[in-house]
C-alpha positions as CSV (number, residue, x, y, z in Angstrom):
1,M,-29.1,58.8,210.6
2,R,-26.7,61.2,212.2
3,P,-23.3,59.8,212.9
4,L,-23.5,60.4,216.6
5,A,-26.9,58.8,216.8
6,L,-25.3,55.3,216.6
7,L,-23.2,56.1,219.6
8,E,-26.2,57.4,221.5
9,Q,-28.2,54.2,221.1
10,R,-28.6,51.9,224.0
11,P,-26.8,48.6,223.6
12,Q,-29.4,45.8,223.0
13,R,-29.5,42.8,225.2
14,A,-28.4,39.6,223.5
15,R,-31.2,37.2,222.7
16,S,-31.3,34.0,224.8
17,T,-30.2,31.0,222.8
18,G,-31.3,28.5,225.5
19,M,-27.7,27.4,225.7
20,E,-26.5,29.6,228.5
21,P,-24.4,27.7,231.1
22,F,-26.2,26.6,234.2
23,T,-25.1,27.9,237.6
24,D,-23.9,25.4,240.2
25,T,-27.1,25.7,242.1
26,Q,-29.2,25.0,239.0
27,I,-27.0,21.9,238.2
28,K,-27.3,20.5,241.7
29,T,-31.1,21.1,241.8
30,R,-31.7,19.4,238.4
31,I,-29.4,16.4,239.1
32,G,-30.8,16.0,242.6
33,Y,-34.3,16.0,241.3
34,A,-33.5,13.5,238.5
35,L,-31.6,11.2,240.9
36,S,-34.5,11.2,243.4
37,D,-37.0,10.3,240.7
38,R,-37.4,6.5,240.5
39,L,-38.0,6.5,236.7
40,A,-35.4,9.0,235.4
41,P,-32.3,6.8,236.0
42,I,-34.1,3.8,234.5
43,A,-35.1,5.8,231.4
44,C,-31.6,7.2,231.1
45,A,-30.0,3.8,231.4
46,I,-32.3,2.4,228.6
47,V,-31.4,5.3,226.2
48,E,-27.7,5.0,227.0
49,N,-27.7,1.2,226.5
50,L,-29.5,1.5,223.1
51,K,-27.0,4.1,222.0
52,R,-24.0,2.0,223.2
53,S,-25.4,-1.2,221.7
54,T,-25.7,0.3,218.2
55,K,-22.2,1.8,218.4
56,L,-20.8,-1.6,219.6
57,I,-22.3,-3.4,216.6
58,E,-20.5,-1.0,214.3
59,E,-17.1,-2.1,215.9
60,L,-17.6,-5.8,215.4
61,P,-16.1,-7.8,212.6
62,S,-18.4,-8.9,209.9
63,A,-18.5,-12.6,211.0
64,A,-19.8,-11.5,214.5
65,I,-22.4,-9.2,213.0
66,E,-23.5,-12.0,210.7
67,A,-23.8,-14.5,213.6
68,M,-25.9,-11.9,215.5
69,L,-28.1,-11.4,212.5
70,D,-28.7,-15.1,212.0
71,Y,-29.7,-15.5,215.6
72,S,-31.9,-12.4,215.6
73,K,-33.6,-13.4,212.3
74,E,-34.4,-16.9,213.7
75,Q,-35.8,-15.4,216.9
76,H,-37.8,-13.0,214.8
77,R,-39.2,-15.8,212.6
78,L,-40.2,-17.9,215.6
79,D,-41.7,-15.1,217.6
80,R,-45.5,-15.1,217.9
81,P,-46.5,-11.9,219.6
82,R,-49.8,-11.9,221.4
83,T,-50.1,-8.3,222.8
84,V,-49.7,-4.9,221.3
85,V,-46.4,-4.4,223.2
86,E,-45.0,-7.7,221.9
87,R,-46.0,-6.8,218.3
88,A,-44.3,-3.4,218.8
89,Y,-41.2,-5.2,220.1
90,K,-41.2,-7.3,216.9
91,D,-41.2,-4.1,214.9
92,V,-38.2,-2.9,216.9
93,R,-36.4,-6.1,216.3
94,Q,-37.1,-5.8,212.6
95,A,-35.6,-2.3,212.6
96,L,-32.5,-3.6,214.5
97,I,-32.1,-6.4,212.0
98,A,-32.1,-3.7,209.2
99,Y,-29.6,-1.7,211.2
100,G,-27.4,-4.8,211.6
101,E,-27.6,-5.6,207.9
102,A,-26.4,-2.0,207.1
103,A,-23.6,-2.4,209.7
104,L,-22.7,-5.8,208.1
105,R,-22.3,-4.1,204.7
106,E,-20.1,-1.4,206.2
107,A,-18.0,-4.0,208.1
108,R,-17.4,-6.0,205.0
109,E,-16.4,-2.9,203.1
110,R,-14.1,-1.8,205.9
111,E,-12.5,-5.3,206.0
112,R,-12.1,-5.2,202.2
113,H,-10.3,-1.9,202.3
114,L,-8.1,-3.2,205.1
115,L,-7.2,-6.3,203.1
116,D,-6.6,-4.2,200.0
117,G,-4.2,-2.1,202.0
118,I,-2.3,-5.1,203.3
119,T,-2.1,-7.0,200.1
120,G,-1.9,-4.1,197.7
121,R,-4.6,-5.5,195.6
122,H,-7.5,-3.4,194.6
123,N,-9.6,-6.0,192.9
124,R,-13.3,-6.3,193.7
125,P,-15.2,-9.5,193.1
């Protein structure tokens, strides 16, 4: 290729990444539509509450997580689902119990590290 040929080429348009910022008009239109929809705010609230709930569990002390797990496991044991939706909810509860158990292990480890830092001991039972 000739050296000047590079300069003669037309600049290529950048490919769209799908991440371009929205204009004010586009933002107003999208939010206005979502707020006028009866289901969109409800769906958003459900998703946000699920995300916040799981994050809140991670911030609890181990004793509080353990109490929640005991309660949830008892409810799970006593639950007798009759419909497909109730059975699906039981599956969700089982998944949340597993999540809580993982959060409990992490909370205990976090508390152990904190105690080790305060006491200067690094013994593990």
